[in-house]
C-alpha positions as CSV (number, residue, x, y, z in Angstrom):
1,M,16.2,7.1,4.9
2,V,14.9,6.2,8.4
3,W,11.3,7.1,9.3
4,D,10.1,8.1,12.8
5,S,6.8,6.5,12.1
6,Y,4.9,4.5,9.5
7,I,2.3,7.2,9.1
8,E,5.1,9.8,8.5
9,Y,6.4,7.6,5.7
10,L,2.9,7.2,4.2
11,K,2.5,11.0,4.1
12,S,5.9,11.5,2.4
13,E,6.7,12.4,-1.2
14,D,9.0,9.3,-1.2
15,W,6.0,7.0,-0.6
16,R,3.9,8.9,-3.1
17,E,6.5,8.3,-5.8
18,R,7.2,4.7,-4.8
19,R,3.5,4.0,-4.7
20,K,3.0,5.1,-8.3
21,V,5.8,2.8,-9.5
22,L,4.5,-0.2,-7.6
23,I,0.9,0.3,-8.8
24,D,2.2,0.5,-12.4
25,E,4.3,-2.7,-11.8
26,A,1.1,-4.4,-10.6
27,G,-0.8,-3.4,-13.7
28,G,-3.3,-1.5,-11.6
29,L,-5.1,-4.7,-10.6
30,C,-6.0,-6.1,-7.1
31,A,-3.8,-9.1,-6.3
32,D,-6.8,-10.8,-4.6
33,C,-9.8,-10.3,-6.9
34,G,-8.4,-8.8,-10.1
35,E,-10.5,-5.6,-9.9
36,K,-9.0,-2.2,-10.1
37,G,-6.6,-1.8,-7.2
38,K,-5.9,1.5,-5.4
39,Q,-4.2,0.6,-2.1
40,L,-0.9,-1.0,-1.4
41,H,-0.9,-3.4,1.5
42,H,2.4,-3.9,3.3
43,E,3.1,-7.6,3.9
44,N,6.1,-6.5,6.0
45,Y,7.9,-3.3,7.0
46,D,11.4,-4.5,6.4
47,N,12.1,-2.4,3.3
48,L,10.3,0.9,3.8
49,G,11.3,3.2,1.0
50,C,12.5,0.4,-1.3
51,E,9.5,-2.0,-1.2
52,E,9.2,-4.7,-3.8
53,L,5.9,-5.8,-5.3
54,D,4.7,-9.2,-4.1
55,V,7.5,-9.4,-1.5
56,D,6.9,-6.3,0.7
57,V,3.6,-5.0,-0.7
58,V,0.6,-6.1,-2.8
59,L,-1.9,-4.0,-4.6
60,L,-5.4,-4.4,-3.4
61,C,-8.9,-2.9,-4.0
62,T,-10.5,-1.2,-1.0
63,D,-12.7,-4.2,-0.2
64,C,-9.9,-6.7,-0.3
65,H,-7.6,-4.4,1.7
66,N,-10.3,-4.0,4.4
67,E,-10.7,-7.8,4.4
68,R,-7.0,-8.3,4.9
69,H,-7.2,-6.2,8.0
70,G,-10.4,-7.8,9.2
71,N,-12.6,-4.8,8.3
72,K,-11.1,-2.9,11.2
73,D,-12.5,0.6,11.7
74,D,-8.9,1.9,12.3
75,M,-8.2,1.2,8.6
76,K,-10.4,4.2,7.6
77,G,-8.3,6.8,6.0
78,Y,-5.2,4.7,5.2
79,G,-6.2,4.5,1.6
80,D,-5.9,8.2,1.3
81,Y,-2.2,8.3,1.9
82,G,-0.2,8.7,-1.3
83,N,-3.1,9.7,-3.4
């Protein structure tokens, strides 16, 4: 499926289902610090809809996800998609 925007994809049922699978594959732990992870960080956008863990996305806790993005204010709310 082709998505008109990244945000549209993050709000989709497809992402919600894919997210659950990827979090399970990651064992629920942040790839950076080992704490409980809740947010998937896209390393690239090449495979939206069929992301692979540790290739396209990594599971991160909120603090590590913010750090990956340089603690940008525009990251607020992204963690809510797919919950």
